[in-house]
KELO-729323 format. One record per residue (C-alpha): residue number from 1; residue in one letter; x, y, z. Coordinates in steps of 0.25 Angstrom, whole numbers. Each point is the difference from the previous one (the first is absolute). Layout:
 num residu     X     Y     Z
 NUM      A     X     Y     Z
...
This chain:
 num residu     X     Y     Z
   1      X   125    58    45
   2      X     5   -13     7
   3      X    -3   -13    -7
   4      X    -4    -6    14
   5      X    -6     4    13
   6      X     4    -4    14
   7      X   -10    -5    10
   8      X     3    -1    15
   9      X    -7   -11     7
  10      X     4    -2    15
  11      X    15    -2    -1
  12      X     0    -5   -14
  13      X     2     9   -13
  14      X    -6    -5   -13
  15      X     4     5   -13
  16      X   -12     0   -10
  17      X     3     3   -15
  18      X    -8    10    -8
  19      X    -6    -4   -13
  20      X    -2    10   -11
  21      X   -10    -2   -11
  22      X     1     4   -15
  23      X   -10    12     3
  24      X     9     4    12
  25      X   -10    -7    11
  26      X     8    -4    12
  27      X    -2   -11    10
  28      X     7    -6    12
  29      X     3   -14    -2
  30      X    -4    -8    13
  31      X     0   -14    -6
  32      X    12    -4    10
  33      X    -6     8    12
  34      X    -5   -12     7
  35      X    12    -8    -2
  36      X    10    10     5
  37      X    -8     6    11
  38      X   -12    -8     4
  39      X   -10    11    -3
  40      X   -10     1   -11
  41      X    -8    12    -5
  42      X   -15     2     2
  43      X    -8     8   -11
  44      X   -15    -2     1
  45      X    -5    -1   -15
  46      X    14     1    -5
  47      X    -1    14    -4
  48      X    15     3     2
  49      X     5   -14    -4
  50      X     5    -4   -14
  51      X    -3   -15    -2
  52      X     8    -1   -13
  53      X     8     7   -11
  54      X    -8     1   -12
  55      X     2     5   -14
  56      X   -14     1    -5
  57      X    -7    12     6
  58      X     5    13     5
  59      X   -10     9     9
  60      X     3    13     6
  61      X   -12     5     8
  62      X     6    13     4
  63      X     2     4   -14
  64      X   -11    -7    -7
  65      X     8    -9    -9
  66      X    -3   -14    -5
  67      X     9    -8   -10
  68      X    -1   -14    -5
  69      X    14    -5    -3
  70      X     5    14    -1
  71      X   -11     5   -10
  72      X    -9    12     6
  73      X   -15    -5     2
  74      X    -4    12    -8
  75      X     7    -4   -13
  76      X    -4   -15     1
  77      X   -15     4     2
  78      X     1    10   -12
  79      X     7    -9   -10
  80      X     0   -15     4
  81      X   -10   -11     0
  82      X    -3    -8    13
  83      X     6   -12    -6
  84      X    13     8    -3
  85      X     0     4    14
  86      X    -2   -14     5
  87      X    12    -5    -8
  88      X     8    12     5
  89      X    -3    -4    15
  90      X     2   -15    -2
  91      X    12     0    -9
  92      X     7    13     3
  93      X     0     7   -13
  94      X   -10     6   -10
  95      X    -3   -11   -11
  96      X     4     2   -14
  97      X   -11    -2   -11
  98      X     4   -14    -2
  99      X     0    -3    15
 100      X   -14     7     3
 101      X    -6    -8   -12
 102      X     5   -13     5
 103      X    -5     4    14
 104      X   -14     3    -5
 105      X     0   -13    -8
 106      X     4    -9    12
 107      X   -10     7     9
 108      X   -11    -1   -11
 109      X     2   -15     0
 110      X    -2    -2    15
 111      X   -12     8     3
 112      X   -10   -12     0
 113      X    -1    -6    14
 114      X    -3   -14     3
 115      X   -15    -3    -2
 116      X    -1    -7    14
 117      X     3    14     6
 118      X   -15     3    -4
 119      X    -4    -9    11
 120      X     7    10    10
 121      X    -8    11    -5
 122      X   -13    -9     1
 123      X     4    -3    14
 124      X     2    14     5
 125      X   -13     6     6
 126      X    -6    10    -9
 127      X     3    12    10
 128      X    14    -5     3
 129      X    11    12     0
 130      X     7     1   -13
 131      X    14     1     7
 132      X    -3   -14     8
 133      X    -3    -6   -14
 134      X    13     6    -6
 135      X     9    -5    11
 136      X    -6   -14     0
 137      X     0    -1   -15
 138      X    15     5    -2
 139      X     4    -9    11
 140      X    -7   -12    -7
 141      X     8     2   -13
 142      X    12    -7     8
 143      X    -9   -13     0
 144      X    -3     1   -15
 145      X    15     3    -3
 146      X     8    -9     9
 147      X    13     3    -6
 148      X    -1    13     7
 149      X     2    -7    13
 150      X    15    -3    -3
 151      X     9    10     7
 152      X    11    -3    -9
 153      X    -7     4   -13
 154      X     9     3   -12
 155      X     0    14    -5
 156      X    -9    -5   -12
 157      X   -10    -7    10
 158      X    -1    12     9
 159      X    -2     9   -12
 160      X   -12    -9    -5
 161      X    -6     1    14
 162      X     1    15     0
 163      X    -6     1   -14
 164      X   -12    -9     4
 165      X    -3     8    12
 166      X     0    13    -8
 167      X    -8    -6   -11
 168      X   -11    -7     9
 169      X    -1    12    10
 170      X    -8     8   -10
 171      X   -10   -12    -3
 172      X    -2    -2    15
 173      X    -3    14     3
 174      X    -9     2   -11
 175      X    -8   -13     4
 176      X    -1     5    14
 177      X    -7    12    -5
 178      X    -9    -8    -9
 179      X    -4    -9    12
 180      X    -3    13     8
 181      X   -10     4   -12
 182      X    -5   -14    -1
 183      X     4     0   -15
 184      X     6   -11    -8
 185      X    15     1    -1
 186      X     8     5   -13
 187      X    12    -7    -4
 188      X    13     7    -4
 189      X     3     2   -15
 190      X    15     0    -5
 191      X    -3    12    -9
 192      X    -1    10    11
 193      X    12     6     8
 194      X     1    -2    15
 195      X    -9    11     5
 196      X    -9     0   -12
 197      X    -2   -15     3
 198      X    -3     2    14
 199      X   -11    11    -3
 200      X    -6    -9   -11
 201      X    -2   -11    10
 202      X    -5     9    10
 203      X   -10     8    -8
 204      X    -2    -9   -11
 205      X   -13    -7    -3
 206      X    -4   -13    -6
 207      X   -12     6    -6
 208      X     6    11    -8
 209      X    14     6    -4
 210      X     5    11    10
 211      X    10    10    -5
 212      X     9     5    12
 213      X     2    15    -2
 214      X    15     3    -1
 215      X    -1    11    11
 216      X    -4   -12     9
 217      X    12    -8    -5
 218      X     9    11     2
 219      X    -5     4    14
 220      X     1   -15     5
 221      X    14    -1    -6
 222      X     4    12     8
 223      X    -7    -5    13
 224      X     7   -13    -1
 225      X    14     7    -2
 226      X    -2     9    12
 227      X    -3   -12     9
 228      X    11    -9    -6
 229      X     9     1    12
 230      X     3     9    12
 231      X    12    -5     7
 232      X    -1    -8    13
 233      X   -14     1     5
 234      X    -9    -9     8
 235      X    -4    -9   -12
 236      X    14     0    -7
 237      X     7    -3    13
 238      X   -10   -12     2
 239      X     3    -5   -14
 240      X    15     0     3
 241      X    -1    -6    14
 242      X    -9   -11    -5
 243      X     9    -3   -12
 244      X    12     0     9
 245      X    -4   -13     6
 246      X     2    -6   -15
 247      X   -15     1    -1
 248      X    -6     0   -15
 249      X    -3    13    -7
 250      X   -15    -3     0
 251      X    -1    -2    15
 252      X     9    12     2
 253      X    -8     9    -8
 254      X   -13    -5     6
 255      X     6     4    14
 256      X     3    14    -6
 257      X   -15     1    -5
 258      X    -5    -3    14
 259      X     9    11     6
 260      X    -5     9   -11
 261      X   -14    -3     4
 262      X     1     8    13
 263      X    -7    13     0
 264      X    13     7     5
 265      X     7    -4   -12
 266      X    -7    -3   -13
 267      X   -14     4     4
 268      X     2    15     0
 269      X    -6     2   -13
 270      X   -13    -8     4
 271      X     0     9    13
 272      X     0    12    -9
 273      X   -13    -4    -7
 274      X    -6    -4    13
 275      X     3    13     6
 276      X    -6     7   -12
 277      X   -13    -8     1
 278      X    -1     4    15
 279      X     1    14    -4
 280      X   -11    -2   -11
 281      X    -9    -6    10
 282      X     2    11    10
 283      X    -5    10   -11
 284      X    13     3    -8
 285      X     4    12     7
 286      X    15    -1     1
 287      X     3    12     8
 288      X    -4    -7    13
 289      X     9   -11    -3
 290      X    12     9    -3
 291      X    -3     6    13
 292      X     0   -13     7
 293      X    13    -4    -6
 294      X     6    13     5
 295      X    -5    -2    14
 296      X    12    -7     8
 297      X   -11    -5    10
 298      X    -7    -7   -11
 299      X     4   -14    -4
 300      X    -5     2   -14
 301      X    11     0   -11
 302      X    -1     2   -15
 303      X     3   -13    -7
 304      X     9     2   -13
 305      X     7    12     5
 306      X    15     1     4
 307      X     8   -13     1
 308      X     8    -8    11
 309      X    13     0    -8
 310      X    -1    13    -9
 311      X     2    12     8
 312      X    -1    10   -11
 313      X    -9    -5   -11
 314      X    -3   -14    -6
 315      X     7     0   -14
 316      X   -10   -10    -5
 317      X   -12     9     4
 318      X     4    11   -11
 319      X     0   -11   -10
 320      X   -12    -7     3
 321      X    -8    13     1
 322      X     1     2   -15
 323      X    -5   -14    -2
 324      X   -11     2     9
 325      X    -5    13    -7
 326      X     1    -7   -14
 327      X    -8   -12     5
 328      X   -11     9     6
 329      X    -1     9   -12
 330      X     0   -12   -10
 331      X   -11    -8     8
 332      X    -8    12     4
 333      X    -4    -7    13
 334      X   -11     7     7
 335      X     3    -5    14
 336      X    -3     9    13
 337      X    12    -8     7
 338      X    10     5   -11
 339      X    -6    14     1
 340      X     3     0    15
 341      X    14    -5    -3
 342      X     3    12   -10
 343      X    -5    10    11
 344      X     8    -7    11
 345      X    12     0    -9
 346      X    -1    15    -4
 347      X    -3     4    14
 348      X    12    -8     6
 349      X    10     6   -11
 350      X    -4    14     3
 351      X    -3     0    15
 352      X    13     6     8
 353      X    -2   -11    11
 354      X     2   -12   -10
 355      X    10     8    -8
 356      X     9     3    12
 357      X     0   -14     5
 358      X     2    -6   -14
 359      X   -13    -8     1
 360      X    -1    -1   -15
 361      X    -9   -10    -8
 362      X     9   -13    -1
 363      X    -1   -12   -10
 364      X   -11    -7     8
 365      X    -9    12    -1
 366      X     1     0   -15
 367      X     0   -15    -3
 368      X   -12    -2     9
 369      X    -7    10    -9
 370      X     4    -6   -13
 371      X    -4   -14     5
 372      X   -13     5     4
 373      X    -2     7   -13
 374      X     3   -13    -8
 375      X   -11    -7     8
 376      X     8    -8     9
 377      X    -6    -3    14
 378      X     9     5    12
 379      X     4   -14     4
 380      X     7    -2   -13
 381      X     9    12     2
 382      X    11    -8     8
 383      X    -1   -11   -10
 384      X     4    10   -11
 385      X    11     5     8
 386      X     5   -14     2
 387      X     0    -2   -16
 388      X     9    13    -1
 389      X     9    -4    11
 390      X     2   -14    -5
 391      X    13     3    -8
 392      X     6     7    12
 393      X    -3   -12     9
 394      X     6   -10   -10
 395      X    13     9    -2
 396      X     2     1    15
 397      X    -2   -15     2
 398      X    10    -3   -12
 399      X    10    10     5
 400      X    -1    -6    14
 401      X     3   -14    -6
 402      X    11     4    -9
 403      X     7     7    12
 404      X    -1   -12     8
 405      X    -6     7    12
 406      X    -1    -7    13
 407      X   -14    -4     5
 408      X    -7    11     7
 409      X     1    -2    15
 410      X    -3    13     9
 411      X     4     1    14
 412      X    -9     5    12
 413      X     2     5    14
 414      X    -8   -10     9
 415      X    -9     8    10
 416      X    -8   -12     6
 417      X    -1    -8    12
 418      X    13    -7     6
 419      X     1   -14     7
 420      X   -14    -3     2
 421      X    -3   -14     7
 422      X   -10    -9    -7
 423      X   -13    -2     8
 424      X    -9   -12    -3
 425      X   -13     3    -6
 426      X    -8    -4    13
 427      X     8    10     8
 428      X    -2    12    -9
 429      X   -11    10     4
């Protein structure tokens, strides 16, 4: 195959190089197209446009493959801790025992947030959305740690900023949950690991010692790993775009959180539970809903089935299904919503209509069920998604800075009015 393509435009001929990635992905490099021809490309939603070259995550939707830094997601979910995966994504390699111990030590020394941040929690309305709180609180970290505003940070300074964000995110998320309940906050404790500390702050009580079951810890560890990065999606691209202006890490991640908030992106697991609740309110008979999903003239779609990127199967779903089963069996939850979910899962996996169209349960389906079983309200689901995605956002921001990528500046094709003459306000009718 040629290492370039020829594009004929009017009387001009433009040679465009072909770039091949390490997984044999191919792209046409159009970076000089406008300079050489005066033309730009248009690709609404950037579905066919690569905005960057990245060494962090490989995703093949057709073959159902997801790798972090070359490691299959299946191996990482089975054998690694979330903190190991975070280290891998951010720094490029799995840590040694000494490196992970030091990583954990540094994080444990920065889990406290400034006491003045409590005033933000006090100021939010009692029914304010957790994602709005999270975006605001993460962005506010830049005002507490002004050294992060320096775009020319040294490697050590940048690393400390990364450590602080990783450490304080668990505290912030747990406090958002406590505010939802109206309960007093629980401070972090250095004796716990990353995931255990988060669960301690989330489900702990001041009135008694609460022991978090290892099954819950393991399930949360897997959930966070599966959400840790997912290549160039809406929120990740937002983090890189904002960061390309030399914006600080806290504000860049805050922008990613806002992008994740949208129901078309991070809100899918919440939509699953809302759909199940609607089915329950309608009597719990799933057959009519399955028929609605099959009816091409009906706008209803099963939430949590199929995937925009994965055309065969979601590799994460196979992993999280086991975690889901373990949690439900351990907790013995008697919830009619979850019973409907089990029936829906079984029906979709065996119904020829869904099997033929590869409308399999995806990671959002199972994660929503787990969060529901643990007692999280639906509006907390996307916040938990953000907690898992944090290492990926940090890694992408860091890579973008290290590669000295230029500021993001998409082009457009103008389709508005031309050459309109100004009319004084008294003459406008």
